[in-house]
C-alpha positions in Angstrom: 28.8 21.6 34.3 29.4 22.7 30.7 30.5 25.9 29.2 28.5 25.4 26.1 26.0 23.0 24.7 25.7 22.9 20.9 22.0 22.4 20.1 20.7 20.1 17.5 17.4 18.3 16.9 16.9 14.7 18.0 17.1 13.3 14.5 20.7 14.3 14.2 22.0 13.2 17.6 22.9 9.7 16.5 21.2 9.1 13.1 21.0 5.5 12.0 20.8 6.5 8.3 24.0 8.5 7.3 23.2 10.0 3.9 25.1 13.1 2.5 22.6 15.5 4.1 23.0 14.1 7.6 26.7 13.7 7.1 26.9 17.5 6.4 25.0 18.1 9.7 27.3 15.9 11.7 30.5 17.3 10.1 29.5 20.9 10.6 28.3 20.5 14.1 31.4 18.5 14.8 33.6 21.3 13.5 31.9 23.7 16.0 32.2 21.3 18.9 35.9 20.7 18.1 36.6 24.4 17.7 34.9 25.2 21.1 37.0 22.5 22.8 40.1 24.0 21.2 39.2 27.2 23.1 39.4 25.2 26.3 35.6 25.1 26.8 33.8 22.2 28.3 31.4 21.4 25.5 28.8 18.8 24.4 26.2 18.4 21.7 22.6 17.6 22.6 19.1 17.8 21.2 17.2 20.9 22.5 14.5 18.6 23.9 16.9 16.2 25.7 14.8 15.1 28.7 17.8 14.4 30.9 19.6 17.7 30.5 19.4 20.3 33.3 19.8 23.5 31.4 21.0 25.3 34.5 24.2 23.1 34.2 25.6 24.9 31.2 26.8 28.4 30.9 25.5 28.8 27.4 23.6 27.1 24.6 24.6 27.6 21.0 21.8 27.1 18.5 23.0 25.2 15.5 20.8 22.5 13.9 17.5 22.8 15.8 15.7 22.2 12.5 12.5 20.8 13.9 11.6 23.9 15.9 8.9 25.1 13.4 7.4 21.6 13.2 7.1 21.5 17.0 6.5 25.2 17.6 4.4 24.9 20.8 7.0 22.6 22.4 9.9 24.6 21.3 8.4 27.9 22.4 7.7 26.4 25.9 11.2 25.1 26.0 12.6 28.5 25.3 10.6 30.0 28.1 12.0 27.4 30.4 15.6 27.8 29.4 15.8 31.6 29.1 16.3 32.2 32.8 18.7 29.3 33.3 21.6 30.0 30.8 22.9 32.3 28.1 21.4 31.9 24.7 23.6 32.4 21.6 22.5 34.2 19.6 21.2 36.5 22.4 17.6 35.8 23.5 16.3 39.2 22.2 17.5 38.4 18.7 16.2 34.9 18.8 12.7 36.1 19.9 12.7 38.7 17.2 14.0 36.5 14.4 11.8 33.4 14.9 8.9 35.3 13.3 9.6 36.4 9.8 7.9 39.7 10.4 11.4 40.9 11.3 11.7 41.5 7.5 9.2 44.3 7.7 11.0 45.8 10.6 14.3 45.7 8.7 12.7 47.4 5.7 11.3 50.1 8.0 14.9 50.7 9.1 16.0 51.3 5.5 17.6 47.9 4.9 17.1 46.5 1.4 14.5 43.7 1.8 12.3 41.8 -0.7 8.8 43.5 -0.3 7.0 41.6 2.4 3.4 41.7 3.5 2.0 40.2 6.7 -1.3 38.3 6.7 -2.6 37.5 10.2 -4.1 34.1 10.8 -7.8 33.8 9.6 -7.7 37.1 7.8 -10.7 37.1 5.4 -9.2 39.1 2.5 -8.8 36.9 -0.6 -5.4 36.3 -2.1 -6.6 37.6 -5.4 -7.6 40.9 -3.9 -4.3 41.2 -2.1 -2.2 40.5 -5.2 -4.3 42.9 -7.2 -3.7 45.7 -4.6 0.0 45.0 -4.8 0.2 44.8 -8.6 2.2 41.6 -8.4 2.0 39.2 -11.3 3.2 36.3 -9.2 3.7 35.9 -5.4 5.4 33.6 -3.0 3.3 32.4 0.0 5.1 31.3 3.2 4.3 30.8 6.9 5.6 33.5 9.2 7.2 30.9 11.5 8.9 28.2 9.4 12.0 26.9 7.8 13.3 24.7 5.1 10.8 25.9 2.6 7.9 24.3 4.5 4.5 25.3 3.0 6.2 27.8 0.7 4.8 28.0 -2.8 4.4 30.2 -5.9 1.0 31.7 -6.9 0.6 33.2 -10.4 -2.0 35.8 -11.3 -4.8 35.2 -12.1 -5.1 33.1 -8.9 -6.5 29.6 -9.6 -9.2 28.0 -7.4 -6.6 25.5 -6.3 -4.1 28.1 -5.3 -6.8 30.2 -3.5 -7.9 27.1 -1.6 -4.3 26.2 -0.6 -3.5 29.7 0.5 -6.8 30.0 2.5 -6.0 26.7 4.3 -2.6 28.0 5.3 -4.0 31.4 6.4 -6.7 29.7 8.5 -4.0 27.7 10.2 -1.3 30.3 10.9 0.2 33.7 10.2 1.5 34.1 6.6 3.8 36.3 4.6 3.4 37.3 1.0 6.3 38.4 -1.3 6.6 39.0 -5.0 8.2 36.1 -6.9 11.6 37.2 -8.3 12.6 35.4 -11.5 16.3 36.1 -10.7 16.2 33.2 -8.2 15.7 30.8 -11.1 18.7 32.3 -13.0 21.2 33.4 -10.3 19.9 31.5 -7.3 20.1 32.9 -3.8 23.4 34.2 -2.3 24.1 33.5 1.4 26.7 35.6 3.2 27.9 34.2 6.5 28.7 36.9 9.1 30.6 35.8 12.3 31.6 38.2 15.0 30.7 41.2 12.8 32.6 40.2 9.7 31.7 38.4 6.5 33.7 35.1 6.6 32.5 33.5 3.4 29.6 33.1 1.1 27.8 30.5 -1.0 25.3 30.5 -3.9 22.3 28.2 -3.6 20.8 27.0 -6.9 17.4 25.4 -7.2 16.8 22.1 -8.9 15.1 22.0 -12.3 11.4 22.7 -12.0 11.9 24.2 -8.4 12.3 27.7 -7.0 13.2 26.7 -3.5 16.9 26.5 -3.2 17.2 24.4 0.0 19.0 21.1 -0.4 15.8 19.6 1.1 14.3 20.3 -2.2 17.2 19.2 -4.4 19.1 22.5 -4.5 22.8 22.7 -4.9 25.3 24.8 -2.9 28.3 26.4 -4.7 31.2 28.6 -3.4 30.6 32.3 -4.0 32.7 35.4 -3.8 30.4 38.1 -2.5 30.1 41.3 -4.5 30.6 44.7 -2.8 26.9 45.5 -3.0 26.1 42.2 -1.4 28.5 42.8 1.4 27.0 46.3 1.9 23.5 44.9 2.3 24.7 42.3 4.7 26.5 44.8 6.8 23.5 47.1 6.9 21.3 44.2 8.1 23.8 43.3 10.9 24.0 47.0 11.9 20.2 47.1 12.3 20.3 44.3 14.8 20.4 45.0 18.6 22.4 43.5 20.1 24.9 42.5 17.4 24.6 38.8 16.5 27.4 36.5 17.2 26.6 34.7 13.9 24.2 35.4 11.1 23.4 34.2 7.6 22.1 36.9 5.2 20.2 35.4 2.2 20.1 37.7 -0.8 18.3 37.8 -4.2 18.5 40.3 -7.0 15.5 42.6 -7.5 14.4 43.4 -11.1 16.6 46.6 -11.0 19.6 44.5 -10.0 19.8 45.6 -6.4 20.5 42.8 -3.9 17.7 42.5 -1.3 17.3 40.3 1.8 15.1 37.3 1.4 16.0 36.1 4.9 18.2 37.2 7.8 18.8 34.0 9.7 19.9 34.5 13.3 18.6 31.4 15.1 19.8 28.1 13.5 21.1 28.8 10.0 23.3 26.4 8.2 26.6 28.2 8.1 28.4 26.1 5.4 31.6 25.7 7.4 32.7 23.1 4.8 33.3 26.1 2.4 35.5 28.0 4.9 37.8 26.1 7.4 38.4 29.3 9.4 34.8 30.1 10.1 34.0 27.5 12.9 37.2 28.5 14.8 36.1 32.2 14.5 32.7 31.3 15.9 34.2 29.4 18.8 36.5 32.3 19.6 33.5 34.7 19.7 31.7 32.3 22.0 34.7 32.0 24.3 35.1 35.8 24.4 31.4 36.2 25.4 31.9 33.7 28.2 35.0 35.3 29.5 
């Protein structure tokens, strides 16, 4: 019987090829496992789809690096349905269910939180991309799946919409639900700021900068991660986002970009399996472990 299972994806359980990317995964998951053990908890680290694990034999599961969930959505969704009644999910199940679909951004905006304008396009919707962008008055847009991560199938579309961009977008909309957002040039200049919030407090922040010729800041696409001291207005937006969540998340990553008027706005609020950049803040993994221990007590 475990107190907590730290969840990863099968590629990162015992990877044969240890490159800098996988080393970061192993080090940061390892920091969480070690911190949980220091709390006196019985802990292990497993893939979410481990065929030998009886999920009723752990008091909790902590989502950390389950980064294949959007590539295997039917399997992952079915697994969640199986696990929900058997153990405690951290973050809580209600938040995970809400946050897996990026339409949560629209809900946050409706609650008055500063969010990058986001439009939902249901699967197979017949409206052309050109008509949608004309209605919004955007000169360039970002297209992304509603359930995704790591910048998968995320791309820029300038106006006027080319035949190739129209066809690419149509193929994506015919396959799944999609979101549209205006492209913000600030991401090419300032990058994207990520504030990490653990147990209700901002513990640290990083700034993610895209590689030359890219706009996606993830290291999967060549982006760099730098230490960052969050500005007061960035902290205020992050705190507003966390306050809008019910229940309060144990951990969160709030990704911000600057709007044309300089106001920070949420690009993503990551509550399921965000990279939390523990290597930039040695106190953050122990704080997360203490929060998990308090929940289980």
